[in-house]
LUMKEKE-77819 format. One record per residue: x, y, z of N, C-alpha, C in turn; residue in one letter. Coordinates in Angstrom, 1 decimal. Atoms other than C-alpha are relative to their C-alpha. Layout:
# LUMKEKE-77819
> X_Y_Z_X_Y_Z_X_Y_Z_A
...
//
This chain:
# LUMKEKE-77819
> 0.6_1.3_-0.3_-17.3_55.4_27.8_1.0_-1.1_-0.1_M
> -0.9_1.1_-0.1_-15.4_52.3_28.7_-0.4_-1.0_-1.1_I
> 0.1_1.0_1.1_-14.9_49.8_25.8_0.8_-1.3_0.4_R
> -0.7_1.3_-0.3_-14.1_46.1_26.7_-0.1_-0.8_-1.2_I
> -0.1_0.9_1.1_-13.0_43.9_23.9_0.1_-1.5_0.4_G
> -0.1_1.5_-0.3_-13.6_40.1_24.1_0.5_-0.7_-1.3_V
> -0.5_0.8_1.1_-11.5_37.9_21.8_-1.1_-1.0_-0.4_I
> 1.1_0.8_0.3_-14.3_36.2_19.9_0.2_-1.0_-1.2_A
> -0.4_0.9_1.0_-12.6_33.5_17.8_-0.5_-1.4_0.2_L
> 0.4_1.4_-0.3_-13.5_30.3_19.6_-0.2_0.0_1.5_Q
> 0.1_0.2_-1.5_-14.7_29.3_23.1_-1.1_0.6_0.6_G
> 1.1_-0.4_-0.9_-16.7_30.7_25.9_-0.2_1.5_-0.2_N
> 0.0_-1.5_0.4_-17.4_34.1_24.2_-1.3_0.6_0.6_I
> 1.2_-0.7_-0.3_-21.1_34.9_24.8_-0.1_0.2_1.6_E
> 0.1_-0.2_-1.4_-20.9_34.3_28.6_0.9_1.1_0.5_E
> -0.9_-1.1_-0.3_-17.9_36.7_28.8_-0.7_1.3_-0.4_H
> 0.6_-1.2_0.4_-19.8_39.3_26.8_-1.1_0.4_0.9_V
> 1.1_-0.4_-0.9_-22.9_39.1_29.0_0.5_0.4_1.4_Q
> -0.5_-0.4_-1.3_-20.8_39.2_32.2_0.6_1.4_0.0_A
> -0.6_-1.3_0.1_-18.8_42.2_31.1_-1.1_1.1_-0.2_A
> 1.1_-1.0_0.1_-22.0_44.0_30.0_-0.7_0.2_1.3_E
> 0.7_-0.2_-1.3_-23.6_43.3_33.4_0.9_0.8_0.9_R
> -0.9_-0.8_-0.9_-20.5_44.6_35.3_0.0_1.4_-0.4_A
> 0.0_-1.4_0.5_-20.4_47.7_33.1_-1.4_0.7_0.4_L
> 1.3_-0.5_-0.3_-24.2_48.2_33.6_-0.1_0.4_1.5_A
> 0.0_-0.3_-1.4_-23.6_48.1_37.4_0.8_1.2_0.3_E
> -0.8_-1.2_-0.2_-21.2_50.9_37.0_-0.4_1.2_-0.8_R
> 0.5_-1.1_0.8_-23.3_53.1_34.8_0.1_-0.1_-1.5_G
> 0.0_0.2_1.4_-22.6_51.7_31.4_1.3_-0.1_-0.7_G
> -1.2_0.2_0.8_-20.1_51.0_28.7_-0.3_-0.9_-1.2_G
> 0.2_0.8_1.2_-19.6_48.9_25.6_0.9_-1.2_-0.1_E
> -0.8_1.3_0.1_-18.5_45.3_25.0_0.0_-0.3_-1.5_V
> -0.2_0.2_1.5_-17.1_44.6_21.5_0.6_-1.4_-0.2_I
> -0.6_1.3_0.4_-16.4_41.2_20.0_1.1_0.2_-1.0_Q
> -1.2_-0.2_0.8_-12.9_41.0_18.5_0.2_-1.3_-0.8_I
> -0.1_1.2_0.9_-12.8_38.7_15.4_1.2_0.2_-1.0_K
> -1.0_-0.3_1.0_-10.1_40.5_13.4_0.9_1.2_0.5_H
> -0.9_-1.0_-0.4_-7.3_43.0_13.7_-0.7_1.4_-0.2_S
> 0.5_-1.4_0.2_-7.9_46.8_14.0_-0.9_0.4_1.1_G
> 1.0_-0.4_-1.0_-10.3_46.7_17.0_0.7_0.3_1.4_I
> -0.7_0.0_-1.3_-7.9_46.2_20.0_0.5_1.4_0.3_I
> -0.5_-1.3_-0.4_-6.3_49.7_19.8_-1.1_0.9_0.5_P
> 1.0_-0.9_-0.5_-9.7_51.3_20.6_-0.7_-0.6_1.2_G
> 0.6_0.6_-1.3_-10.4_49.1_23.7_0.7_0.5_1.2_C
> -0.6_-0.4_-1.3_-9.8_50.1_27.3_0.4_-1.2_0.8_D
> -0.3_1.2_-0.7_-9.6_46.5_28.4_-0.3_-1.2_-1.0_A
> 0.2_1.2_0.9_-9.4_43.0_26.7_-0.2_-1.2_0.9_I
> 0.2_1.3_-0.7_-10.7_39.6_27.8_0.3_-1.1_-1.0_I
> -0.3_1.2_0.8_-9.2_36.4_26.4_-0.8_-1.2_0.7_I
> 0.8_1.0_-0.7_-11.9_33.8_27.2_0.6_-1.5_-0.1_P
> -0.4_1.4_0.0_-11.6_30.1_27.8_-0.4_-0.6_-1.4_G
> 0.3_0.7_1.3_-11.8_27.6_24.8_1.1_-1.0_-0.1_G
> -1.1_0.9_0.3_-9.2_25.4_23.1_1.2_0.9_-0.3_E
> -1.1_-1.0_0.0_-6.0_27.3_23.7_0.8_0.0_-1.3_S
> -0.8_0.1_1.2_-4.1_26.0_20.7_-0.7_0.6_-1.2_T
> 0.9_-0.6_1.0_-7.0_26.9_18.4_-0.1_1.5_0.1_T
> 0.2_-1.4_-0.2_-7.5_30.3_19.9_1.4_0.7_-0.4_V
> -1.3_-0.6_0.3_-3.7_31.1_19.7_0.3_0.0_-1.5_G
> -0.2_0.0_1.4_-3.5_30.1_16.1_-0.9_0.9_-0.8_R
> 0.9_-0.9_0.6_-6.6_32.0_15.1_0.4_1.5_0.3_L
> -0.4_-1.3_-0.3_-5.3_35.1_16.9_1.2_0.4_-0.9_M
> -1.1_-0.2_0.9_-2.1_34.8_14.8_-0.5_0.3_-1.4_E
> 0.5_-0.1_1.4_-3.9_34.3_11.6_-0.8_1.3_-0.3_R
> 0.8_-1.2_0.2_-6.2_37.3_12.1_0.7_1.3_0.3_E
> -0.8_-1.2_-0.3_-3.4_39.6_13.1_-0.3_0.6_1.4_G
> 0.4_-0.5_-1.4_-4.7_40.0_16.7_1.2_-0.1_0.9_I
> -1.2_0.3_-0.9_-1.5_38.6_18.4_0.8_1.3_0.2_T
> -0.8_-1.1_-0.2_0.7_41.6_17.7_-0.7_1.2_0.7_P
> 0.8_-1.1_-0.6_-2.1_44.0_18.7_-0.1_-0.2_1.5_E
> 0.1_0.2_-1.5_-2.5_42.3_22.1_1.3_0.2_0.6_I
> -1.3_-0.3_-0.6_1.2_42.4_22.7_0.3_1.5_0.1_K
> -0.2_-1.5_-0.1_1.3_46.1_22.0_-0.9_0.6_1.0_A
> 1.0_-0.5_-1.0_-1.8_46.7_24.1_0.4_-0.3_1.4_A
> -0.4_0.5_-1.3_-0.3_44.7_27.0_0.9_1.0_0.7_A
> -0.9_-0.9_-0.6_2.1_47.6_27.7_-0.8_1.0_0.9_K
> 0.8_-1.0_-0.8_-0.8_49.7_29.1_-1.5_-0.4_0.2_H
> 1.4_0.3_-0.1_-4.2_48.0_28.7_-0.2_-1.2_0.9_T
> 0.3_1.2_-0.8_-5.7_45.6_31.3_-0.4_-1.1_-0.9_P
> 0.4_1.2_0.8_-6.0_42.1_29.9_-0.3_-1.1_1.1_I
> 0.5_1.1_-0.8_-8.0_39.3_31.6_0.1_-1.3_-0.8_L
> 0.0_1.3_0.7_-7.2_35.7_30.5_-0.6_-1.0_1.0_G
> 0.5_1.1_-0.8_-9.4_32.9_31.8_0.2_-1.3_-0.7_T
> -0.1_1.4_0.5_-8.7_29.2_31.4_1.0_0.0_-1.2_C
> -0.9_-0.1_1.1_-7.3_29.1_27.9_0.7_1.3_-0.1_A
> -0.6_-1.3_0.0_-6.6_32.8_28.2_1.2_0.1_0.9_G
> -1.1_0.1_-1.0_-4.4_32.1_31.2_1.2_-0.6_-0.7_L
> -1.1_0.7_0.8_-2.3_29.7_29.0_0.6_0.9_-1.0_I
> -0.5_-0.9_1.1_-2.0_32.2_26.2_0.8_1.2_0.6_L
> -0.8_-1.2_-0.6_-0.7_35.0_28.6_1.4_-0.5_0.4_L
> -1.3_0.4_-0.6_2.1_32.8_29.9_1.2_0.1_-0.9_A
> -1.3_0.0_0.7_5.7_33.0_29.0_0.5_-1.5_-0.1_K
> -0.5_1.4_0.0_6.3_29.3_29.8_-1.1_-1.0_0.1_H
> 1.0_1.0_0.0_4.3_26.2_29.1_0.6_-1.4_0.4_G
> -0.5_1.3_-0.3_4.6_22.5_30.1_0.3_-0.8_-1.3_D
> -0.4_0.9_1.2_5.6_19.6_27.8_-1.1_-0.2_-0.9_E
> 1.1_0.1_0.8_2.1_19.3_26.5_-0.2_1.2_-0.9_Q
> 0.0_-1.2_0.7_2.1_22.9_25.4_1.1_0.0_-1.1_I
> -1.1_0.0_0.9_5.5_22.5_23.8_-0.2_-1.0_-1.1_E
> 0.2_1.0_1.0_4.5_19.3_22.0_-1.0_0.4_-1.0_R
> 1.1_-0.4_1.0_1.4_20.8_20.4_0.4_1.3_-0.7_T
> -0.5_-1.2_0.6_3.5_23.9_19.4_-1.1_1.1_0.3_K
> 1.0_-1.0_-0.4_0.9_26.0_21.3_0.6_1.4_-0.1_Q
> -0.4_-1.4_0.0_1.3_29.7_20.4_-0.3_0.7_1.4_P
> 0.1_-0.8_-1.3_1.9_31.8_23.6_0.3_1.5_-0.3_L
> -0.3_-1.5_0.1_1.7_35.6_23.9_1.3_0.3_0.7_L
> -1.2_-0.3_-0.8_4.6_35.4_26.4_0.1_1.3_0.7_K
> 0.2_-1.3_-0.7_3.4_38.4_28.4_0.2_-0.1_1.5_L
> 0.1_0.1_-1.4_3.2_37.1_31.9_1.1_-1.0_0.5_M
> -1.1_0.8_-0.6_6.1_35.7_34.1_-0.5_-1.2_0.8_D
> 0.6_1.2_-0.6_4.3_32.4_34.8_0.3_-1.2_-0.8_I
> -0.2_1.3_0.6_4.8_28.7_34.1_-1.4_-0.7_0.1_H
> 1.4_0.6_-0.1_1.5_26.9_33.2_0.1_-1.5_-0.4_V
> 0.2_1.5_0.3_0.4_23.3_33.1_-1.4_-0.1_-0.6_K
> 1.3_0.1_0.7_-2.4_22.6_30.6_-0.7_-1.2_0.6_R
> 0.8_1.1_-0.6_-5.2_20.4_31.9_0.5_-0.5_1.4_N
> -0.6_0.3_-1.3_-3.7_20.5_35.4_-1.0_-0.8_0.9_A
> 0.9_0.7_-0.8_-6.9_19.3_37.0_-0.8_-1.1_-0.7_F
> 0.6_1.1_0.7_-7.8_16.6_34.5_-0.8_0.5_-1.3_G
> 0.7_-0.3_1.2_-10.0_16.4_31.4_-1.4_0.6_0.3_R
> 1.3_-0.6_-0.1_-13.5_17.7_30.8_-0.9_-0.6_1.1_Q
> 0.8_0.6_-1.0_-15.2_15.1_33.0_0.4_0.2_1.4_R
> -0.5_-0.3_-1.3_-13.1_16.1_35.9_-0.3_1.5_0.4_E
> 0.3_-1.3_-0.3_-14.5_19.6_35.9_-0.7_0.1_1.3_S
> 0.5_-0.1_-1.4_-15.6_20.9_39.3_-0.1_1.5_0.4_F
> 0.1_-1.4_-0.6_-16.5_24.0_41.4_0.7_-0.1_1.4_E
> -0.6_-0.1_-1.3_-14.6_25.2_44.5_-0.1_1.4_0.5_A
> 0.0_-1.3_-0.7_-14.9_28.0_47.0_1.4_0.4_0.3_L
> -1.3_-0.5_-0.2_-11.7_30.0_46.9_0.1_1.2_0.9_L
> -0.3_-1.2_-0.8_-10.3_32.4_49.5_0.8_0.9_-0.9_D
> -0.7_-1.0_0.8_-9.3_35.5_47.5_0.0_1.3_0.7_I
> 0.0_-1.2_-0.8_-8.3_38.3_49.8_-0.3_1.3_-0.7_P
> 0.3_-1.2_0.7_-8.4_41.0_47.1_-1.4_0.3_-0.3_V
> 1.4_-0.1_0.2_-12.1_40.3_46.7_-0.8_0.2_1.2_L
> 0.7_-0.1_-1.3_-13.0_40.6_50.4_-0.1_-1.3_0.7_G
> 0.0_1.1_-0.9_-14.0_38.1_53.0_-0.7_-1.3_-0.5_G
> 0.8_1.1_0.5_-16.6_35.9_51.1_0.8_-0.9_-0.9_E
> -0.7_0.8_1.0_-15.1_32.9_49.3_-0.6_0.2_-1.4_P
> 0.5_-0.2_1.4_-15.4_33.1_45.5_-0.3_-1.4_-0.6_F
> 0.4_1.3_0.6_-17.3_30.3_43.7_0.6_-0.2_-1.4_P
> -0.8_0.2_1.2_-14.8_29.2_41.1_-0.4_-1.3_-0.8_A
> 0.3_1.1_0.9_-15.8_27.0_38.1_1.2_-0.4_-0.8_V
> -1.1_0.5_0.7_-13.0_24.8_36.8_-0.4_-1.0_-1.1_F
> 0.4_0.9_1.1_-13.5_23.2_33.4_1.2_-0.3_-0.8_I
> -1.2_0.4_0.7_-10.6_21.2_32.0_1.1_1.1_0.2_R
> -0.7_-1.2_-0.4_-8.6_23.8_33.8_1.5_-0.1_0.0_A
> -1.5_-0.1_-0.2_-4.9_24.8_33.5_0.3_0.5_1.4_P
> -0.4_-0.6_-1.3_-2.9_26.0_36.5_1.4_0.6_-0.2_A
> -1.3_-0.6_0.0_0.1_28.1_37.2_0.9_-0.9_1.0_I
> -0.8_0.8_-0.8_2.9_25.9_38.5_1.1_0.8_0.7_T
> -1.0_-0.9_-0.6_5.4_28.7_39.2_-0.2_1.4_-0.5_H
> 0.2_-1.4_0.4_5.2_32.5_39.2_1.3_0.7_0.5_A
> -1.2_-0.8_-0.4_8.2_34.9_39.2_-0.4_1.0_1.1_E
> 0.2_-0.8_-1.3_8.7_37.3_42.1_-0.9_1.3_-0.3_K
> 0.8_-1.2_0.2_6.9_40.3_40.4_-1.5_-0.3_-0.3_D
> 1.4_0.5_0.2_3.7_38.2_40.0_-0.7_-0.1_1.3_V
> 0.7_0.0_-1.3_1.1_38.7_42.7_-1.0_-1.2_-0.1_Q
> 0.8_1.2_0.0_-0.5_35.4_43.6_-1.3_0.4_0.8_I
> 1.3_-0.4_-0.6_-4.3_36.0_44.3_-0.7_-1.2_0.6_L
> 0.6_1.2_-0.5_-5.4_32.4_44.9_0.7_-1.2_-0.4_A
> -0.6_1.4_0.3_-4.2_28.8_45.1_-1.0_-1.0_0.4_S
> 0.8_1.1_-0.3_-5.8_25.5_45.1_0.9_-1.2_0.0_L
> -1.0_1.1_-0.2_-3.8_22.6_46.5_1.4_0.5_-0.3_G
> -1.4_-0.4_0.3_-0.3_22.8_45.0_0.1_1.0_-1.1_E
> 0.0_-0.9_1.2_-1.4_25.1_42.1_-0.4_1.4_0.3_Y
> 0.5_-1.3_0.0_-1.8_28.8_41.7_-1.1_0.1_-1.1_I
> 1.2_0.0_0.9_-5.2_29.5_40.1_-0.4_1.4_-0.3_V
> 0.3_-1.4_0.3_-5.3_33.3_40.1_1.2_0.8_0.3_A
> -1.2_-0.8_-0.2_-2.5_35.8_39.6_-0.1_1.3_-0.8_A
> -0.1_-1.3_0.7_-1.8_39.4_38.5_1.4_0.4_-0.1_R
> -1.3_-0.6_0.3_1.2_41.0_37.0_-0.3_1.4_-0.6_Q
> 0.3_-1.4_0.4_0.7_44.8_36.7_-1.4_0.0_-0.6_K
> 1.3_-0.1_0.6_-2.2_45.1_34.2_-0.5_-1.3_-0.6_N
> 0.4_1.3_0.5_-2.4_41.4_33.4_-0.6_-0.9_1.1_L
> 0.7_0.8_-1.0_-4.9_39.1_35.3_-0.3_-1.3_-0.7_L
> 0.2_1.3_0.5_-4.9_35.4_34.8_-0.7_-0.9_1.0_A
> 0.8_0.9_-0.8_-7.5_33.0_36.1_-0.1_-1.4_-0.6_L
> 0.1_1.4_0.5_-7.6_29.2_35.8_-1.4_-0.4_-0.2_A
> 1.5_0.4_0.0_-11.4_29.2_36.3_-0.8_1.0_-0.8_F
> 0.9_-0.7_0.9_-14.4_30.8_34.7_-0.9_0.9_0.9_H
> 0.9_-0.9_-0.8_-15.8_33.9_36.7_-1.3_0.3_-0.8_P
> 1.2_-0.3_0.8_-18.2_34.5_33.8_-1.2_-1.0_0.1_E
> 1.0_1.0_-0.2_-20.1_31.3_34.7_-0.7_0.1_1.4_L
> 0.7_-0.1_-1.3_-21.2_32.5_38.2_-0.7_1.4_0.0_T
> 0.7_-1.3_-0.2_-23.4_35.3_39.4_0.8_1.0_0.8_D
> -0.8_-0.9_-0.8_-20.6_36.7_41.5_0.9_0.9_-0.9_D
> -0.7_-1.0_1.0_-19.3_39.8_39.7_1.2_0.6_0.6_M
> -1.2_-0.7_-0.7_-16.4_40.6_42.1_1.2_0.0_-0.9_R
> -1.2_0.0_0.8_-13.7_39.5_39.7_-0.1_1.0_-1.2_F
> 0.2_-0.9_1.1_-15.2_41.5_36.8_0.2_1.5_0.5_H
> -0.2_-1.3_-0.6_-15.3_44.6_39.1_1.4_0.3_0.3_H
> -1.4_-0.1_-0.3_-11.8_44.0_40.2_0.8_0.3_-1.3_Y
> -0.6_-0.2_1.3_-10.8_43.8_36.5_-0.3_1.5_-0.5_F
> 0.4_-1.4_0.4_-12.7_47.1_35.7_0.8_1.0_0.8_L
> -0.7_-0.9_-0.8_-10.9_48.7_38.6_1.5_0.2_-0.5_D
> -1.4_-0.1_0.6_-7.6_48.0_36.7_0.1_1.0_-1.2_M
> -0.1_-0.9_1.2_-8.6_50.3_33.8_0.4_1.4_0.5_I
//
């Protein structure tokens, strides 16, 4: 049975749990586990780092001993980072991330800009062309979203919006600037499950 772990320290947790449960149910079942402390990640087949306040999530992961477990799991386990999760996966942050001493996992060869699309009130939805998901545009929900400003050559760019990269994959790591768990479109969750 597939076990998906959702980092459940702060942020958009319940929506990710429900979306992952729905995607697993569409494939015959599996289990979604909320990760609040160390010791759970080694038993997971995939990990989701949800949106939230990235500095807070990063510090809580360090405090709870989850950070080293994610780094170890990243060698072989699929990891999906959405919004704040995208920031945490990055190796390089902008001046705002450096100023706040934002903890980063430094797993993915990307440079990120925090709040690239503005503050909370500038949140929006956009239809994105994402070839790996097929022909239909994907309804992406951006909430105080970050973006990838630069990706190294071994990072696959999955989608862009204006000057920014908003979806990318590097081996078993998947980073999205938007919130697929807030839509009824399950294609990104199935794409992620296919990575297991």
